[in-house]
MARMI-402965 format. One record per residue (C-alpha): residue in three letters; x, y, z. Coordinates in steps of 0.001 Angstrom, whole numbers, padded with zeros to 6 digits, always signed. Example, Ala and Ser with C-alpha at 12.3 -4.5 7.8 and 13.67 -1.06 7.14 Angstrom:
// residues 2
ALA+012300-004500+007800;SER+013670-001060+007140;
This chain:
// residues 183
UNK+079363+104980+101394;UNK+076658+107653+101283;UNK+075816+109289+104586;UNK+073224+111634+105966;UNK+069717+111670+107341;UNK+067991+110958+104016;UNK+070289+108036+103282;UNK+069617+106651+106775;UNK+065847+106936+106260;UNK+066102+105217+102871;UNK+068208+102395+104332;UNK+065812+101923+107264;UNK+062858+101754+104859;UNK+064721+099256+102657;UNK+065516+097005+105624;UNK+061988+097329+107033;UNK+060503+096207+103718;UNK+062189+092838+104211;UNK+064553+093192+101247;UNK+067469+091973+103365;UNK+068368+088665+104916;UNK+067594+089716+108475;UNK+065338+087946+110931;UNK+061718+089026+111260;UNK+062448+090475+114703;UNK+065305+092633+113332;UNK+063114+093831+110456;UNK+060412+094828+112970;UNK+062937+096691+115148;UNK+064377+098540+112157;UNK+060849+099401+111023;UNK+060188+100844+114469;UNK+063368+102940+114221;UNK+062246+104251+110830;UNK+058849+105215+112252;UNK+060516+107031+115150;UNK+062789+108896+112735;UNK+059798+110071+110678;UNK+058018+111086+113898;UNK+061004+113136+115037;UNK+061298+114775+111605;UNK+057641+115810+111819;UNK+058141+117256+115330;UNK+061242+119161+114202;UNK+059245+120563+111286;UNK+056553+121810+113676;UNK+059177+123480+115883;UNK+060850+125071+112838;UNK+057506+126523+111767;UNK+056909+127807+115297;UNK+060330+129529+115362;UNK+059739+131049+111931;UNK+056312+132362+113011;UNK+057769+133853+116176;UNK+060614+135443+114197;UNK+058045+137077+111882;UNK+055888+138424+114705;UNK+058522+139506+117258;UNK+059954+142929+116411;UNK+063450+142254+117795;UNK+063744+138854+116098;UNK+062505+140313+112808;UNK+065228+142999+112941;UNK+067885+140432+113861;UNK+066879+138186+110962;UNK+067934+140946+108544;UNK+071591+140308+109440;UNK+073239+137994+106865;UNK+073821+134613+108510;UNK+071129+135091+111170;UNK+067987+133125+110432;UNK+064827+132558+112423;UNK+066407+130220+114968;UNK+069439+132455+115590;UNK+067255+135565+115757;UNK+064844+134142+118322;UNK+067691+132654+120395;UNK+069593+135962+120419;UNK+066496+138002+121240;UNK+065607+135652+124093;UNK+069126+135398+125534;UNK+070120+139062+125266;UNK+066790+140609+126157;UNK+067570+144269+126822;UNK+070726+145172+124878;UNK+071215+148169+127180;UNK+072798+145653+129547;UNK+075918+145952+127392;UNK+077667+149298+127044;UNK+078863+148506+123528;UNK+078758+145755+120923;UNK+082167+144396+121851;UNK+080884+143706+125367;UNK+078079+141578+123937;UNK+080537+139769+121640;UNK+082757+139139+124684;UNK+079743+137857+126631;UNK+079178+135374+123801;UNK+082866+134360+123851;UNK+083642+135667+120355;UNK+086509+138046+121143;UNK+090183+137132+121490;UNK+091723+136671+124893;UNK+094541+139087+125599;UNK+097855+138452+127247;UNK+099947+141522+127987;UNK+103665+141376+128516;UNK+105919+144384+128572;UNK+102950+146632+127827;UNK+102341+144945+124464;UNK+099050+143091+124175;UNK+099008+139788+122347;UNK+095689+138452+121034;UNK+095121+134751+121667;UNK+092207+132457+120751;UNK+088567+133266+121469;UNK+087579+133219+125124;UNK+084808+130623+124757;UNK+082913+132140+127651;UNK+079206+132666+127622;UNK+076604+130641+125814;UNK+078160+127787+123873;UNK+074926+127334+121910;UNK+074670+130965+120776;UNK+078377+131097+119921;UNK+078089+127936+117843;UNK+074982+129190+116048;UNK+076552+132565+115217;UNK+079712+130882+113949;UNK+077678+128500+111770;UNK+075677+131433+110417;UNK+078891+133329+109681;UNK+080349+130272+107946;UNK+077257+130027+105753;UNK+077165+133756+104925;UNK+080900+134294+104384;UNK+081195+133098+100750;UNK+078374+135389+099639;UNK+079493+138364+101717;UNK+083103+138062+100511;UNK+081873+138592+096929;UNK+079936+141776+097712;UNK+081351+145203+096963;UNK+080282+146899+100212;UNK+082263+147626+103363;UNK+081777+144125+104776;UNK+082892+142472+101527;UNK+086034+144591+101331;UNK+086784+143944+105003;UNK+086277+140172+104555;UNK+088474+139938+101454;UNK+091253+141834+103212;UNK+090965+139623+106266;UNK+090898+136441+104171;UNK+094114+137504+102445;UNK+096013+137628+105739;UNK+094256+135234+108155;UNK+093056+131630+108249;UNK+089443+131183+107044;UNK+088368+129791+110431;UNK+089669+132913+112191;UNK+087820+135040+109630;UNK+084585+133145+110336;UNK+084905+133891+114050;UNK+085669+137556+113282;UNK+082558+137700+111097;UNK+080513+136084+113881;UNK+081802+138743+116298;UNK+080821+141438+113783;UNK+077368+139848+113516;UNK+077085+139953+117335;UNK+078014+143648+117333;UNK+075457+144330+114613;UNK+072855+142427+116624;UNK+073657+144588+119649;UNK+073192+147742+117577;UNK+069865+146546+116194;UNK+068597+145559+119624;UNK+069906+148692+121342;UNK+068839+151296+118830;UNK+065783+149568+117411;UNK+067174+149245+113878;UNK+067576+152959+113175;
C-alpha cells in the first residue's frame, strides 16, 4: 500500500468527497482532518520560507549553508545553538558537544573507540546526520579530498558509521567557518 503525506492527503480528500461507504458524520470528520492537514502544510511552508530568508540574510548561516549537507534549517539551527564558536578550542570539541565523536574506553593504555557519545543536542545531531546521509552519495563520487576520504572509509567501515563520521566532519567544518569567518 502506498504511504506518505501526499497519499494521505489524497485518501482524505477521496473519503471527504463521499466516494466511500462511510456515514455522513465520518465523512465530515475526515474532511476536517484534510482541512487541518492542508492548514499545517501552509504553516510549514511559511516557516520554511522564513528560515530560508534568515539563512540568506544572516552572515553565519549563509557561510554554514555552503557546507554540503547543511541547508537553511541546519545552518540557522547551528548558528543559533553554537553562537560564538570561540567557546570551543577546536572543531573536535564542538563535534563532541554535539555527540558526534566516539566514546573511548582505555584499558592497558590502549584506547578503544566505542559508539558515539550521544551527548548534546539530539536535534542538531539528528539534523547533521540526516544532512550527511543526503550528501554522502554525491560527495563519495567527487575527486577531492573529501571524496577520497569517504571512499576509503566506505571500503572499511559500515555506511552508517561513515555517515556519522561525515556528520562529525561537517561539524568541524562548521566550527571553522564560524570561528574564522569563512577565510
